[in-house]
DOVOLO-596272 format. One line per 4 residues: number of its first residue (from 1); for each residue x, y, z of N, C-alpha, C. Coordinates in steps of 0.05 Angstrom, whole numbers, plus 5000, padded with zeros to 4 digits. Layout:
N
NUM) X/Y/Z/X/Y/Z/X/Y/Z; ... .
END
This chain:
343
1) 5193/4799/8433/5203/4826/8448/5234/4827/8440; 5244/4849/8429/5272/4850/8422/5288/4851/8446; 5312/4838/8442/5328/4842/8461/5359/4858/8449; 5371/4874/8467/5393/4891/8457/5418/4889/8474 .
5) 5436/4898/8462/5465/4895/8479/5471/4924/8475; 5493/4929/8493/5509/4960/8488/5536/4954/8484; 5545/4967/8462/5576/4963/8455/5587/4993/8457; 5614/4991/8470/5632/5013/8472/5658/5009/8459 .
9) 5666/5028/8445/5693/5025/8433/5711/5048/8441; 5733/5046/8453/5749/5071/8466/5775/5070/8451; 5784/5092/8439/5809/5091/8425/5823/5118/8433; 5845/5121/8421/5865/5146/8428/5856/5170/8412 .
13) 5841/5168/8391/5829/5193/8378/5798/5197/8384; 5786/5182/8400/5756/5184/8403/5742/5158/8414; 5719/5160/8420/5702/5138/8433/5678/5138/8417; 5661/5114/8418/5637/5108/8409/5620/5090/8424 .
17) 5595/5092/8428/5576/5075/8440/5556/5068/8416; 5546/5043/8421/5522/5029/8398/5505/5018/8415; 5479/5019/8406/5458/5002/8412/5456/4981/8392; 5457/4952/8401/5449/4934/8381/5429/4916/8386 .
21) 5413/4908/8365/5394/4891/8368/5402/4859/8365; 5392/4840/8378/5401/4811/8373/5376/4803/8356; 5384/4797/8337/5361/4781/8315/5350/4756/8329; 5324/4752/8319/5310/4729/8332/5324/4703/8334 .
25) 5343/4698/8312/5359/4671/8315/5379/4672/8339; 5385/4695/8349/5404/4695/8370/5432/4701/8358; 5441/4693/8337/5467/4696/8327/5487/4683/8342; 5509/4679/8334/5533/4674/8349/5530/4646/8362 .
29) 5515/4627/8347/5507/4598/8362/5523/4578/8347; 5536/4584/8323/5551/4561/8313/5581/4559/8330; 5594/4537/8316/5619/4529/8332/5637/4536/8309; 5664/4539/8324/5684/4547/8305/5705/4525/8302 .
33) 5706/4503/8323/5725/4482/8321/5711/4464/8339; 5720/4436/8336/5710/4414/8353/5730/4396/8363; 5755/4398/8355/5776/4377/8360/5801/4391/8374; 5799/4416/8382/5819/4431/8393/5841/4441/8373 .
37) 5838/4437/8347/5853/4444/8328/5848/4470/8320; 5859/4480/8295/5854/4504/8283/5825/4504/8276; 5811/4527/8279/5786/4531/8268/5781/4527/8235; 5765/4514/8226/5757/4510/8199/5749/4542/8188 .
41) 5751/4547/8164/5744/4567/8152/5713/4567/8153; 5696/4589/8161/5666/4585/8167/5657/4613/8157; 5632/4611/8151/5616/4640/8147/5613/4653/8172; 5621/4679/8172/5617/4690/8194/5590/4692/8205 .
45) 5590/4690/8235/5562/4686/8249/5548/4711/8252; 5523/4711/8251/5509/4734/8257/5510/4747/8283; 5519/4770/8284/5520/4784/8309/5501/4805/8310; 5499/4821/8335/5480/4842/8341/5484/4865/8314 .
49) 5458/4877/8310/5455/4892/8289/5457/4920/8299; 5469/4939/8291/5474/4965/8301/5447/4981/8298; 5435/4992/8319/5410/5008/8317/5413/5034/8317; 5431/5046/8336/5436/5073/8340/5464/5077/8352 .
53) 5479/5099/8347/5507/5103/8358/5510/5134/8369; 5530/5140/8384/5534/5167/8388/5568/5166/8395; 5579/5190/8392/5605/5191/8397/5613/5199/8425; 5639/5203/8434/5650/5211/8461/5677/5220/8458 .
57) 5690/5223/8482/5717/5238/8481/5740/5215/8478; 5764/5226/8469/5787/5206/8473/5800/5205/8498; 5814/5183/8499/5830/5181/8526/5853/5198/8530; 5862/5204/8554/5888/5219/8558/5903/5201/8576 .
61) 5926/5202/8571/5946/5189/8585/5968/5207/8598; 5969/5203/8629/5989/5228/8638/6001/5210/8663; 6014/5225/8683/6028/5211/8706/6010/5194/8720; 5984/5198/8721/5963/5182/8741/5953/5161/8723 .
65) 5967/5152/8698/5951/5133/8683/5934/5140/8663; 5915/5125/8650/5899/5127/8634/5872/5138/8643; 5856/5153/8626/5830/5161/8633/5810/5140/8622; 5817/5115/8613/5798/5098/8600/5773/5092/8613 .
69) 5781/5085/8640/5754/5075/8654/5738/5099/8664; 5745/5124/8664/5730/5145/8668/5712/5150/8639; 5727/5146/8619/5715/5146/8593/5693/5129/8588; 5700/5104/8597/5681/5081/8596/5653/5088/8613 .
73) 5659/5095/8640/5635/5100/8657/5618/5122/8646; 5632/5144/8631/5620/5169/8622/5600/5160/8599; 5612/5136/8581/5595/5131/8560/5570/5113/8566; 5575/5097/8589/5552/5078/8597/5534/5095/8608 .
77) 5540/5114/8624/5518/5134/8638/5504/5147/8615; 5517/5159/8593/5504/5171/8571/5489/5156/8555; 5495/5127/8549/5481/5107/8538/5455/5103/8554; 5454/5098/8579/5432/5097/8596/5412/5119/8591 .
81) 5422/5143/8592/5404/5164/8589/5392/5164/8559; 5410/5160/8539/5403/5163/8513/5382/5141/8504; 5388/5114/8513/5371/5094/8505/5355/5082/8528; 5347/5104/8544/5325/5093/8567/5304/5079/8563 .
85) 5290/5082/8540/5268/5064/8534/5273/5037/8527; 5301/5032/8518/5304/5002/8510/5320/4990/8539; 5327/5008/8555/5344/4995/8575/5334/4974/8593; 5309/4965/8593/5296/4942/8604/5304/4917/8588 .
89) 5305/4919/8564/5314/4899/8546/5340/4896/8537; 5360/4913/8553/5390/4909/8545/5400/4887/8563; 5413/4868/8550/5423/4843/8566/5453/4842/8572; 5467/4860/8561/5494/4858/8569/5510/4887/8558 .
93) 5534/4886/8570/5548/4910/8558/5580/4898/8552; 5592/4910/8527/5613/4901/8519/5631/4922/8517; 5655/4926/8528/5671/4949/8528/5700/4941/8516; 5710/4950/8492/5732/4949/8481/5750/4972/8481 .
97) 5775/4974/8496/5789/4999/8500/5817/4996/8496; 5828/5017/8482/5857/5018/8481/5872/5021/8509; 5894/5012/8512/5907/5021/8542/5896/5006/8565; 5875/4997/8565/5859/4985/8589/5873/4963/8603 .
101) 5893/4948/8592/5908/4929/8602/5934/4940/8617; 5948/4957/8603/5973/4968/8613/5972/4997/8624; 5952/5014/8620/5959/5042/8630/5932/5050/8649; 5919/5029/8658/5899/5032/8680/5899/5013/8700 .
105) 5885/5017/8721/5878/4994/8743/5861/4974/8732; 5862/4951/8744/5844/4931/8733/5814/4941/8729; 5800/4936/8706/5773/4946/8708/5753/4928/8720; 5764/4907/8734/5742/4888/8745/5720/4902/8768 .
109) 5734/4918/8784/5715/4932/8800/5698/4951/8786; 5708/4964/8767/5686/4980/8750/5666/4967/8741; 5671/4942/8728/5650/4926/8714/5630/4914/8734; 5646/4909/8758/5624/4898/8781/5603/4917/8790 .
113) 5614/4944/8792/5596/4964/8797/5575/4968/8778; 5583/4971/8749/5566/4973/8729/5546/4952/8729; 5553/4925/8730/5535/4905/8731/5514/4907/8751; 5523/4912/8780/5504/4914/8797/5483/4938/8798 .
117) 5494/4961/8786/5474/4981/8780/5454/4976/8763; 5462/4965/8741/5442/4957/8718/5432/4932/8714; 5443/4915/8731/5429/4887/8731/5435/4871/8703; 5457/4873/8693/5462/4861/8670/5498/4856/8669 .
121) 5505/4835/8657/5532/4827/8654/5549/4851/8639; 5570/4859/8648/5586/4877/8633/5616/4867/8632; 5623/4866/8607/5651/4853/8597/5668/4873/8585; 5697/4875/8590/5713/4892/8580/5737/4876/8565 .
125) 5749/4885/8549/5774/4875/8534/5788/4893/8522; 5809/4886/8517/5831/4904/8502/5820/4909/8471; 5822/4928/8463/5809/4938/8436/5818/4916/8414; 5841/4902/8416/5847/4879/8397/5823/4856/8394 .
129) 5812/4853/8422/5795/4832/8419/5769/4839/8402; 5759/4861/8411/5734/4873/8397/5740/4876/8368; 5763/4886/8357/5773/4886/8332/5771/4860/8317; 5781/4837/8332/5781/4812/8322/5753/4804/8321 .
133) 5736/4805/8339/5707/4795/8334/5695/4808/8314; 5701/4835/8309/5684/4850/8289/5698/4843/8260; 5722/4839/8261/5733/4834/8233/5731/4806/8222; 5729/4790/8241/5730/4761/8230/5698/4747/8239 .
137) 5682/4764/8248/5656/4759/8252/5651/4733/8267; 5667/4726/8291/5663/4707/8307/5675/4680/8300; 5697/4683/8283/5710/4657/8276/5740/4663/8282; 5756/4640/8278/5783/4643/8286/5801/4653/8264 .
141) 5826/4662/8272/5843/4675/8258/5862/4694/8273; 5874/4711/8258/5895/4731/8268/5887/4764/8255; 5887/4780/8272/5881/4804/8264/5899/4826/8272; 5909/4845/8258/5928/4868/8264/5907/4893/8264 .
145) 5906/4905/8286/5891/4932/8286/5908/4959/8286; 5903/4973/8269/5923/4995/8265/5904/5017/8269; 5905/5029/8296/5886/5049/8303/5907/5071/8311; 5904/5084/8331/5925/5103/8340/5951/5087/8351 .
149) 5943/5064/8361/5967/5046/8367/5964/5023/8348; 5979/5000/8350/5980/4977/8336/5984/4953/8354; 5965/4933/8348/5966/4908/8365/5960/4886/8346; 5968/4859/8349/5960/4836/8331/5948/4816/8353 .
153) 5928/4803/8343/5916/4784/8367/5905/4758/8347; 5907/4741/8362/5895/4711/8347/5880/4696/8366; 5864/4679/8354/5849/4660/8372/5839/4639/8354; 5835/4612/8365/5825/4590/8347/5798/4592/8340 .
157) 5784/4604/8351/5755/4612/8354/5739/4598/8375; 5714/4596/8370/5698/4584/8392/5695/4554/8389; 5691/4538/8414/5691/4512/8412/5664/4503/8402; 5660/4475/8406/5632/4462/8395/5610/4477/8414 .
161) 5614/4490/8438/5589/4497/8450/5591/4527/8448; 5605/4537/8431/5608/4567/8424/5621/4583/8441; 5637/4568/8461/5653/4586/8481/5677/4590/8473; 5689/4616/8481/5713/4623/8470/5732/4621/8497 .
165) 5752/4603/8491/5770/4596/8515/5789/4618/8518; 5804/4618/8542/5826/4641/8549/5850/4630/8533; 5849/4634/8508/5870/4627/8492/5878/4649/8472; 5871/4676/8477/5883/4696/8461/5911/4701/8461 .
169) 5923/4704/8436/5952/4709/8435/5956/4736/8422; 5974/4752/8430/5979/4779/8427/6006/4784/8419; 6009/4805/8398/6037/4814/8390/6034/4846/8390; 6055/4859/8399/6058/4886/8402/6039/4896/8418 .
173) 6031/4924/8412/6013/4938/8435/6025/4947/8457; 6052/4955/8451/6068/4963/8475/6069/4997/8472; 6051/5010/8461/6046/5035/8466/6066/5054/8446; 6062/5079/8441/6074/5092/8422/6105/5100/8424 .
177) 6114/5095/8453/6142/5099/8459/6159/5070/8450; 6148/5049/8451/6164/5024/8450/6154/5010/8429; 6131/5014/8416/6123/4997/8397/6098/5006/8380; 6078/4991/8380/6055/4999/8361/6064/5002/8337 .
181) 6078/4987/8327/6088/4987/8297/6067/4984/8275; 6068/5009/8260/6044/5010/8237/6023/5026/8244; 6019/5033/8270/5995/5048/8280/5997/5076/8275; 5974/5094/8278/5973/5120/8270/5994/5136/8289 .
185) 6001/5133/8311/6021/5148/8323/6049/5145/8312; 6054/5118/8311/6078/5108/8295/6085/5119/8271; 6063/5120/8255/6059/5132/8227/6064/5161/8229; 6049/5172/8246/6051/5203/8250/6079/5215/8258 .
189) 6090/5197/8276/6119/5205/8284/6141/5205/8264; 6136/5181/8247/6156/5179/8228/6153/5198/8202; 6126/5207/8201/6124/5224/8181/6133/5252/8189; 6133/5259/8217/6144/5287/8225/6175/5281/8228 .
193) 6182/5259/8233/6214/5257/8229/6223/5262/8200; 6212/5255/8181/6215/5255/8153/6213/5283/8144; 6193/5298/8153/6188/5326/8152/6210/5343/8160; 6222/5336/8185/6239/5352/8196/6269/5347/8187 .
197) 6274/5322/8171/6297/5317/8159/6297/5338/8135; 6278/5343/8123/6278/5363/8099/6283/5390/8111; 6266/5399/8135/6265/5424/8150/6296/5430/8158; 6311/5409/8166/6337/5412/8174/6361/5412/8151 .
201) 6351/5409/8127/6367/5410/8103/6380/5385/8095; 6378/5362/8108/6385/5334/8100/6378/5327/8074; 6352/5327/8068/6343/5314/8044/6320/5332/8034; 6308/5328/8010/6285/5341/8003/6262/5318/7999 .
205) 6264/5296/8009/6248/5272/8010/6220/5279/8025; 6223/5293/8046/6202/5300/8059/6187/5327/8058; 6193/5339/8033/6182/5366/8031/6151/5368/8031; 6136/5350/8018/6108/5350/8021/6098/5346/8048 .
209) 6111/5326/8061/6101/5324/8089/6109/5348/8108; 6130/5361/8102/6138/5384/8117/6116/5403/8112; 6107/5409/8088/6085/5429/8085/6060/5421/8095; 6050/5394/8094/6026/5385/8106/6026/5388/8137 .
213) 6050/5384/8149/6053/5382/8180/6051/5413/8189; 6063/5431/8171/6065/5460/8180/6036/5471/8179; 6019/5460/8160/5993/5471/8158/5974/5460/8181; 5980/5435/8194/5966/5423/8213/5979/5432/8243 .
217) 6002/5434/8246/6014/5438/8271/6029/5465/8274; 6030/5482/8253/6047/5509/8254/6076/5506/8247; 6089/5519/8257/6120/5520/8249/6133/5496/8263; 6157/5485/8253/6169/5466/8265/6179/5471/8292 .
221) 6187/5495/8293/6200/5501/8322/6178/5499/8344; 6157/5499/8336/6134/5498/8358/6128/5466/8365; 6131/5451/8350/6123/5423/8355/6137/5412/8381; 6159/5415/8389/6166/5398/8415/6147/5410/8437 .
225) 6140/5438/8433/6125/5447/8457/6095/5433/8452; 6089/5436/8428/6057/5424/8426/6054/5396/8431; 6077/5377/8427/6073/5350/8433/6083/5338/8461; 6107/5347/8469/6121/5338/8490/6104/5343/8515 .
229) 6089/5363/8516/6073/5368/8543/6045/5358/8542; 6038/5345/8521/6008/5338/8517/6006/5306/8529; 5982/5305/8547/5975/5280/8555/5964/5264/8534; 5955/5273/8511/5941/5258/8492/5962/5260/8466 .
233) 5986/5258/8468/6000/5261/8445/6002/5238/8425; 5997/5214/8435/5991/5193/8417/5971/5200/8398; 5949/5208/8412/5926/5215/8393/5934/5235/8371; 5945/5257/8382/5956/5280/8363/5972/5268/8344 .
237) 5994/5254/8346/6012/5240/8327/5993/5226/8308; 5975/5216/8315/5957/5197/8297/5939/5213/8280; 5933/5239/8286/5918/5255/8269/5938/5261/8246; 5963/5261/8245/5974/5267/8222/5977/5246/8203 .
241) 5969/5221/8214/5968/5196/8192/5948/5203/8172; 5926/5218/8177/5907/5226/8156/5922/5243/8132; 5941/5263/8144/5951/5276/8123/5970/5262/8106; 5985/5239/8119/6001/5221/8103/5990/5211/8084 .
245) 5967/5196/8087/5947/5182/8071/5936/5202/8049; 5930/5227/8058/5925/5244/8033/5949/5254/8018; 5973/5256/8028/5993/5262/8007/6001/5242/7992; 5999/5213/8004/6002/5190/7988/5987/5187/7962 .
249) 5960/5195/7967/5939/5192/7943/5945/5215/7925; 5956/5238/7934/5966/5260/7916/5988/5252/7897; 6005/5229/7905/6026/5222/7891/6053/5223/7905; 6053/5235/7930/6078/5237/7946/6091/5211/7949 .
253) 6119/5208/7943/6131/5180/7946/6136/5173/7975; 6148/5196/7989/6154/5193/8017/6129/5180/8032; 6106/5192/8031/6082/5186/8044/6074/5155/8036; 6076/5149/8010/6070/5124/8003/6085/5101/8017 .
257) 6111/5112/8014/6131/5091/8028/6126/5086/8059; 6119/5108/8072/6110/5106/8102/6086/5088/8106; 6067/5090/8086/6042/5073/8088/6048/5045/8080; 6065/5043/8061/6074/5015/8055/6088/4999/8079 .
261) 6104/5016/8091/6121/5004/8115/6097/5000/8138; 6078/5013/8140/6056/5013/8162/6044/4984/8155; 6036/4979/8131/6026/4953/8125/6044/4930/8126; 6069/4931/8119/6084/4909/8127/6088/4902/8153 .
265) 6094/4921/8170/6097/4921/8201/6071/4905/8211; 6047/4913/8203/6024/4897/8209/6021/4872/8201; 6031/4865/8179/6030/4839/8168/6051/4819/8187; 6076/4831/8195/6097/4814/8207/6082/4809/8234 .
269) 6065/4831/8245/6054/4822/8276/6033/4804/8272; 6014/4803/8251/5993/4784/8249/6001/4759/8243; 6024/4754/8225/6034/4727/8223/6048/4714/8247; 6063/4734/8262/6073/4722/8287/6051/4717/8309 .
273) 6028/4728/8307/6010/4721/8328/5993/4700/8321; 5991/4695/8293/5967/4675/8279/5982/4651/8276; 6005/4643/8278/6019/4616/8270/6006/4593/8282; 5993/4596/8306/5983/4574/8317/5952/4574/8318 .
277) 5943/4591/8299/5910/4592/8304/5906/4585/8273; 5891/4602/8258/5879/4598/8230/5898/4611/8211; 5898/4601/8186/5914/4615/8169/5897/4638/8155; 5877/4646/8168/5865/4669/8160/5873/4697/8177 .
281) 5880/4715/8164/5885/4741/8176/5872/4766/8164; 5871/4788/8179/5854/4805/8170/5873/4837/8179; 5870/4857/8165/5878/4880/8174/5853/4899/8178; 5853/4914/8202/5832/4933/8210/5840/4956/8225 .
285) 5821/4976/8231/5829/4997/8246/5829/5025/8227; 5832/5046/8240/5831/5072/8224/5851/5076/8201; 5876/5067/8210/5900/5069/8191/5892/5051/8165; 5883/5024/8171/5879/5010/8153/5858/5018/8132 .
289) 5839/5034/8141/5818/5045/8125/5828/5061/8102; 5854/5071/8105/5866/5088/8085/5872/5075/8062; 5869/5046/8061/5876/5027/8041/5898/5031/8021; 5896/5025/7998/5918/5032/7982/5946/5019/7990 .
293) 5967/5036/7996/5991/5030/8001/5991/5009/8026; 5975/5019/8048/5975/5004/8074/5967/4975/8066; 5945/4969/8051/5936/4944/8045/5953/4929/8029; 5966/4941/8009/5985/4928/7993/6003/4915/8002 .
297) 6020/4934/8023/6039/4928/8036/6033/4901/8056; 6012/4902/8067/6000/4881/8087/6000/4856/8072; 5989/4857/8049/5984/4830/8029/6008/4822/8023; 6025/4837/8012/6053/4828/8001/6073/4816/8023 .
301) 6070/4830/8044/6087/4821/8068/6080/4796/8082; 6052/4794/8080/6039/4768/8093/6047/4747/8077; 6042/4750/8051/6046/4724/8027/6074/4715/8031; 6092/4738/8033/6122/4732/8034/6127/4714/8056 .
305) 6119/4724/8085/6125/4708/8105/6112/4682/8110; 6088/4682/8101/6068/4658/8103/6057/4650/8077; 6071/4638/8057/6057/4630/8030/6033/4615/8038; 6008/4620/8021/5985/4604/8026/5968/4618/8046 .
309) 5976/4638/8064/5960/4650/8079/5936/4667/8066; 5911/4661/8078/5887/4676/8067/5883/4706/8080; 5888/4722/8067/5885/4751/8075/5854/4760/8069; 5835/4764/8089/5809/4768/8083/5802/4800/8093 .
313) 5779/4808/8078/5770/4833/8082/5755/4832/8110; 5756/4854/8130/5744/4854/8152/5713/4851/8153; 5701/4841/8163/5670/4832/8161/5657/4861/8175; 5669/4871/8197/5659/4892/8211/5683/4908/8225 .
317) 5677/4927/8242/5695/4943/8258/5696/4938/8286; 5710/4951/8303/5711/4944/8331/5685/4951/8346; 5669/4967/8340/5644/4974/8353/5629/4953/8343; 5625/4937/8321/5610/4912/8318/5624/4889/8336 .
321) 5647/4890/8345/5665/4870/8360/5652/4879/8388; 5650/4901/8396/5641/4910/8425/5613/4898/8429; 5601/4898/8409/5572/4887/8410/5570/4856/8412; 5586/4845/8399/5589/4819/8396/5600/4808/8424 .
325) 5620/4826/8438/5629/4821/8458/5607/4819/8481; 5591/4837/8481/5569/4843/8498/5547/4822/8498; 5544/4812/8475/5528/4786/8469/5540/4763/8479; 5565/4757/8473/5579/4733/8485/5580/4732/8514 .
329) 5584/4756/8527/5583/4759/8555/5556/4757/8568; 5537/4767/8553/5510/4762/8566/5507/4727/8566; 5515/4713/8543/5506/4687/8540/5527/4665/8552; 5544/4679/8573/5563/4665/8583/5585/4651/8567 .
333) 5590/4661/8543/5606/4649/8526/5638/4655/8523; 5646/4671/8545/5673/4685/8547/5689/4674/8572; 5713/4669/8569/5730/4661/8592/5747/4686/8598; 5746/4694/8624/5768/4716/8630/5794/4708/8623 .
337) 5809/4728/8618/5840/4723/8613/5854/4746/8622; 5873/4744/8635/5892/4768/8651/5902/4787/8626; 5896/4809/8631/5907/4830/8612/5893/4830/8584; 5875/4813/8583/5856/4811/8557/5830/4818/8561 .
341) 5814/4797/8576/5787/4801/8580/5781/4803/8612; 5763/4818/8615/5752/4821/8643/5721/4817/8646; 5711/4806/8665/5681/4804/8668/5675/4808/8697 .
END
């Protein structure tokens, strides 16, 4: 009989749920380290395999905080209805979400309620944890996640019993007003600033970006009203990152410079987070998927800051990581950590 897990990934531009099947060998049974030191470079462990997915809303942030817990609950309820046939064989739920640590009340009560209702463990983590689990496939190292926001996180990996200790180290993730360096909102804001410099007659460097932003958002005079009044302005800013990537592919120098800068910021965060972990680092997230200048900037800056660092391609994405989180939670392999993992 097959066993399943439910994974949920919630971000500033949208959310997703996945049903994953646990293969017969159980997966995630290998050890990452056995002496308290850095995890050796290992072959990524086999995680749950995605069977089906659906999408959901993005979160909003206002005076009352974030809607992340409401979105999570909505996705869980939708998943129960969508996969009702598999429900008796679902053994765990994993939720990775942006802003869950700093912009919402502790999810512990919500998780307890979900676990009691469905009769299975429910675990939540900041989105960087699920990105790490997806990108490095259950082994140690550091990852920078460039989504709507940006955060780097590092861990030594599982011990000889396959258990992940409360040793997660994070850098950035301070939100689009104070940090999130290299993320979609950061990139979109800088792109609009560059466009407005051209609009104001300071230089012509942002001409292509000005044209792209006007197509997406309308005349520049309307932008303050469009952005400053929105509860989801971080997600709206991040939407412009796609235009910046398109402009860079078309040869626009200003856009390429912005993407290169995003990659370099991501590398600085990954190296800072991972100094005490493994020399393996990865770049993941929606902005990273733009490739090209972002990845080149990441690799160049990482090598400059830490010669000998191993930059690896991500094995999977945050939704894969959410399924792995659910699997680890169901097996009692996770340790709760304040502001990082809740169970």
